[in-house]
C-alpha positions as semicolon CSV with decimal commas, in nm:
position;residue;x (nm);y (nm);z (nm)
1;M;-5,968;-6,213;2,070
2;R;-5,812;-6,476;1,839
3;Y;-5,696;-6,381;1,493
4;V;-5,534;-6,663;1,291
5;P;-5,293;-6,578;1,000
6;G;-5,458;-6,677;0,673
7;E;-5,806;-6,605;0,811
8;T;-6,041;-6,378;0,609
9;L;-6,336;-6,196;0,763
10;R;-6,587;-5,949;0,625
11;Y;-6,757;-5,675;0,822
12;R;-7,044;-5,442;0,741
13;I;-6,985;-5,100;0,896
14;E;-7,239;-4,815;0,920
15;S;-7,187;-4,491;1,105
16;R;-7,349;-4,151;1,140
17;T;-7,181;-3,839;1,269
18;T;-7,374;-3,516;1,342
19;T;-7,185;-3,198;1,415
20;A;-7,336;-2,864;1,530
21;G;-7,146;-2,550;1,613
22;K;-6,917;-2,295;1,456
23;I;-6,555;-2,221;1,370
24;T;-6,448;-1,859;1,411
25;T;-6,148;-1,760;1,200
26;P;-5,966;-1,424;1,137
27;I;-6,149;-1,409;0,806
28;V;-6,522;-1,378;0,881
29;N;-6,740;-1,616;0,679
30;P;-7,111;-1,537;0,737
31;E;-7,202;-1,844;0,536
32;G;-6,983;-2,086;0,733
33;V;-7,102;-2,439;0,821
34;T;-7,296;-2,460;1,149
35;Q;-7,446;-2,810;1,111
36;S;-7,336;-3,117;0,920
37;T;-7,413;-3,489;0,899
38;L;-7,190;-3,762;0,765
39;T;-7,325;-4,111;0,701
40;V;-7,066;-4,377;0,610
41;R;-7,132;-4,727;0,471
42;L;-6,855;-4,978;0,429
43;L;-6,801;-5,343;0,348
44;V;-6,448;-5,440;0,456
45;R;-6,259;-5,764;0,392
46;L;-6,014;-5,817;0,673
47;D;-5,724;-6,055;0,598
48;V;-5,510;-6,167;0,887
49;L;-5,139;-6,166;0,783
50;A;-4,826;-6,310;0,945
51;P;-4,672;-6,074;1,196
52;P;-4,379;-5,865;1,064
53;P;-4,027;-5,989;1,147
54;G;-3,899;-5,840;1,467
55;S;-4,242;-5,726;1,591
56;A;-4,334;-5,752;1,960
57;P;-4,481;-6,083;2,072
58;G;-4,860;-6,078;2,027
59;T;-4,856;-5,827;1,737
60;T;-5,108;-5,900;1,461
61;R;-5,080;-5,778;1,094
62;F;-5,393;-5,699;0,893
63;R;-5,487;-5,603;0,542
64;A;-5,815;-5,418;0,524
65;T;-5,971;-5,400;0,174
66;Y;-6,265;-5,167;0,116
67;E;-6,485;-5,379;-0,107
68;T;-6,755;-5,112;-0,102
69;S;-6,722;-4,761;0,043
70;S;-6,965;-4,470;0,026
71;A;-7,056;-4,163;0,232
72;D;-7,339;-3,913;0,224
73;S;-7,262;-3,573;0,368
74;Q;-7,503;-3,287;0,425
75;S;-7,448;-2,941;0,568
76;D;-7,621;-2,605;0,588
77;A;-7,336;-2,436;0,386
78;F;-7,073;-2,516;0,133
79;D;-6,709;-2,495;0,245
80;P;-6,470;-2,504;-0,057
81;A;-6,168;-2,524;0,171
82;Q;-6,273;-2,867;0,302
83;P;-6,232;-3,188;0,094
84;S;-6,564;-3,367;0,022
85;P;-6,601;-3,669;0,256
86;S;-6,814;-3,837;-0,011
87;T;-6,531;-3,808;-0,262
88;Q;-6,270;-3,939;-0,018
89;Y;-6,470;-4,247;0,083
90;A;-6,557;-4,320;-0,285
91;R;-6,190;-4,329;-0,359
92;L;-6,144;-4,596;-0,088
93;E;-6,349;-4,851;-0,276
94;G;-6,132;-5,139;-0,399
95;R;-5,825;-5,010;-0,214
96;S;-5,636;-5,179;0,066
97;L;-5,454;-5,061;0,375
98;E;-5,210;-5,268;0,582
99;F;-5,134;-5,204;0,952
100;S;-5,028;-5,391;1,262
101;V;-5,197;-5,400;1,606
102;E;-4,961;-5,425;1,904
103;P;-5,064;-5,606;2,227
104;S;-5,139;-5,264;2,375
105;G;-5,394;-5,200;2,101
106;D;-5,189;-4,934;1,926
107;L;-5,211;-4,924;1,540
108;V;-4,865;-4,901;1,379
109;G;-4,689;-4,975;1,046
110;F;-4,939;-4,821;0,804
111;Q;-4,893;-4,896;0,435
112;G;-5,123;-4,793;0,150
113;L;-5,376;-4,514;0,085
114;E;-5,109;-4,247;0,078
115;D;-5,269;-4,102;-0,230
116;V;-5,612;-4,097;-0,069
117;F;-5,525;-3,962;0,274
118;S;-5,246;-3,705;0,311
119;N;-5,107;-3,817;0,648
120;R;-5,110;-4,091;0,908
121;T;-5,376;-3,913;1,113
122;A;-5,612;-3,892;0,813
123;A;-5,547;-4,258;0,730
124;R;-5,655;-4,351;1,085
125;S;-5,994;-4,197;1,012
126;A;-6,049;-4,473;0,762
127;L;-6,006;-4,725;1,048
128;F;-6,247;-4,568;1,293
129;W;-6,430;-4,906;1,300
130;F;-6,129;-5,118;1,404
131;G;-6,132;-5,000;1,761
132;A;-6,425;-5,233;1,831
133;L;-6,256;-5,532;1,665
134;S;-5,941;-5,491;1,873
135;S;-6,117;-5,426;2,203
136;G;-5,987;-5,756;2,337
137;S;-5,642;-5,611;2,371
138;G;-5,767;-5,439;2,692
139;F;-5,901;-5,759;2,855
140;P;-5,738;-5,872;3,180
141;V;-5,474;-6,133;3,108
142;S;-5,599;-6,349;3,394
143;G;-5,930;-6,411;3,222
144;L;-6,287;-6,302;3,293
145;G;-6,590;-6,418;3,477
146;I;-6,950;-6,304;3,432
147;G;-7,011;-5,983;3,622
148;E;-6,645;-5,877;3,639
149;K;-6,545;-5,520;3,567
150;W;-6,216;-5,372;3,455
151;K;-6,079;-5,033;3,363
152;S;-5,845;-4,900;3,094
153;E;-5,719;-4,568;2,965
154;H;-5,504;-4,432;2,682
155;G;-5,421;-4,109;2,502
156;V;-5,617;-3,994;2,202
157;D;-5,398;-3,975;1,894
158;G;-5,450;-3,736;1,603
159;A;-5,656;-3,476;1,789
160;P;-5,564;-3,099;1,776
161;V;-5,548;-3,116;2,161
162;S;-5,246;-3,310;2,283
163;D;-5,347;-3,416;2,638
164;L;-5,674;-3,590;2,571
165;I;-5,728;-3,908;2,768
166;W;-5,978;-4,190;2,699
167;R;-6,098;-4,368;3,014
168;A;-6,322;-4,668;3,011
169;E;-6,494;-4,918;3,248
170;S;-6,603;-5,248;3,092
171;T;-6,840;-5,508;3,233
172;Y;-6,888;-5,867;3,130
173;L;-7,269;-5,878;3,140
174;G;-7,317;-6,248;3,054
175;N;-7,363;-6,481;2,765
176;E;-7,642;-6,473;2,504
177;P;-7,700;-6,638;2,164
178;C;-7,500;-6,448;1,899
179;P;-7,709;-6,217;1,676
180;S;-7,893;-6,432;1,427
181;D;-7,839;-6,194;1,133
182;A;-7,466;-6,177;1,185
183;G;-7,184;-6,417;1,118
184;T;-7,179;-6,751;1,298
185;T;-6,886;-6,977;1,372
186;N;-7,098;-7,280;1,450
187;P;-7,224;-7,472;1,149
188;A;-7,496;-7,661;1,339
189;P;-7,822;-7,464;1,346
190;A;-7,945;-7,663;1,644
191;A;-7,659;-7,539;1,857
192;P;-7,636;-7,158;1,805
193;D;-7,307;-6,996;1,890
194;A;-7,293;-6,816;2,229
195;C;-7,161;-6,465;2,258
196;A;-7,007;-6,289;2,555
197;M;-7,179;-5,946;2,602
198;I;-6,929;-5,676;2,696
199;L;-7,054;-5,327;2,782
200;T;-6,800;-5,052;2,790
201;R;-6,872;-4,700;2,918
202;F;-6,611;-4,436;2,840
203;T;-6,528;-4,070;2,884
204;I;-6,292;-3,832;2,702
205;S;-6,136;-3,537;2,880
206;R;-5,825;-3,332;2,901
207;R;-5,562;-3,411;3,166
208;G;-5,490;-3,041;3,227
209;S;-5,715;-2,741;3,293
210;P;-5,895;-2,565;3,000
211;H;-5,645;-2,281;3,029
212;S;-5,330;-2,490;3,012
213;D;-5,123;-2,544;2,703
214;A;-5,230;-2,848;2,502
215;T;-5,030;-2,804;2,181
216;P;-4,931;-3,115;1,981
217;D;-4,569;-3,129;1,858
218;D;-4,655;-3,074;1,493
219;Y;-4,853;-2,754;1,583
220;L;-4,575;-2,637;1,808
221;H;-4,317;-2,675;1,524
222;N;-4,539;-2,454;1,310
223;G;-4,556;-2,168;1,560
224;L;-4,905;-2,245;1,695
225;R;-5,046;-2,282;2,047
226;V;-5,361;-2,474;2,148
227;S;-5,584;-2,440;2,460
228;G;-5,943;-2,497;2,553
229;A;-6,182;-2,776;2,661
230;W;-6,272;-3,114;2,516
231;K;-6,501;-3,361;2,690
232;G;-6,717;-3,650;2,587
233;S;-6,882;-3,977;2,695
234;G;-7,037;-4,279;2,535
235;E;-7,086;-4,655;2,545
236;R;-7,024;-4,964;2,331
237;L;-7,184;-5,306;2,342
238;D;-6,980;-5,593;2,196
239;S;-7,102;-5,945;2,113
240;I;-6,797;-6,170;2,106
241;S;-6,815;-6,534;1,995
242;L;-6,702;-6,759;2,274
243;S;-6,600;-7,035;2,030
244;A;-6,410;-6,820;1,774
245;G;-6,293;-6,521;1,981
246;L;-6,424;-6,276;1,718
247;V;-6,650;-5,969;1,746
248;I;-6,986;-6,063;1,589
249;R;-7,147;-5,727;1,639
250;S;-7,056;-5,394;1,799
251;T;-7,275;-5,094;1,850
252;Q;-7,157;-4,760;1,979
253;T;-7,294;-4,416;2,066
254;S;-7,098;-4,111;2,190
255;D;-7,143;-3,741;2,253
256;Q;-6,864;-3,481;2,258
257;Q;-6,846;-3,111;2,345
258;V;-6,548;-2,929;2,190
259;D;-6,436;-2,568;2,264
260;Y;-6,072;-2,505;2,182
261;Q;-5,856;-2,225;2,035
262;I;-5,553;-2,246;1,799
263;T;-5,345;-1,924;1,824
264;S;-5,048;-1,805;1,618
265;A;-4,757;-1,730;1,850
266;A;-4,622;-1,476;1,602
267;T;-4,937;-1,273;1,509
268;G;-5,194;-1,362;1,780
269;S;-5,450;-1,452;1,523
270;Q;-5,686;-1,729;1,639
271;I;-5,916;-2,005;1,517
272;H;-6,192;-2,092;1,771
273;N;-6,377;-2,426;1,733
274;Q;-6,701;-2,472;1,930
275;S;-6,876;-2,790;1,837
276;H;-7,120;-3,060;1,962
277;V;-7,052;-3,398;1,799
278;Q;-7,283;-3,705;1,815
279;F;-7,175;-4,041;1,682
280;Q;-7,347;-4,377;1,619
281;S;-7,211;-4,686;1,462
282;E;-7,288;-5,059;1,405
283;I;-7,033;-5,313;1,303
284;T;-7,150;-5,663;1,196
285;L;-6,960;-5,974;1,092
286;I;-7,099;-6,106;0,758
287;P;-7,167;-6,483;0,752
288;A;-6,923;-6,677;0,529
289;S;-7,212;-6,795;0,309
290;A;-7,330;-6,437;0,239
291;S;-6,976;-6,325;0,165
């Protein structure tokens, strides 16, 4: 992946998340939500900035501006305790968020949106799409040939379970013409840009057993304990321009099964989350002429 300071890109992002299940709390709510769907539509301008002074070699700084942002949420019940996703995404429109991407792929140095999202974990939810655009941080440094496979893994930040691990195997399938309805880096129509097709299959699971302690530090400091199971799988197909080193299109699907408990160490009261989450997304580079 090649991001050049001063460069400006625009991506269209669409995602759909469907959740089915229930959350059992000490206060019984017979009208609690058991099924919900969230559809998000974004147009994001991505400005590549100069890396911050003193940052690690290979670090890239970005400013993401949400030129348009909307979300439609539907559920089988109304939960007044939960903020409306539609309202939060509407507040993103016209706002900017700055962050850095380290060579490892970690996102650090967040600035902006503090009045929209209450904490760093929530702010990361506004960047769910960036994982596809930074996928090149996991490429072998020696380079790739068609048919090669490589593996990667990292922890999952921001989850209520501390020991989640994301494991992936990627394959360089081959080269194809870049999607015709997406951005192109080649101005000559007679010579369409070629894209490397990278397929990544991944799993999400706990390192420990379902009965072991999996309490994040911030939960632990508030007298809570977490245990339970969390597993998932999915795949992503990336089309990456060979000439520009940019993601032209990325599509992803995933499926997760969640069954965890949060228990108060002082009182023994418990919240039990049992959910099935399905996710689909498509990220497309907008041609400069359309922008």
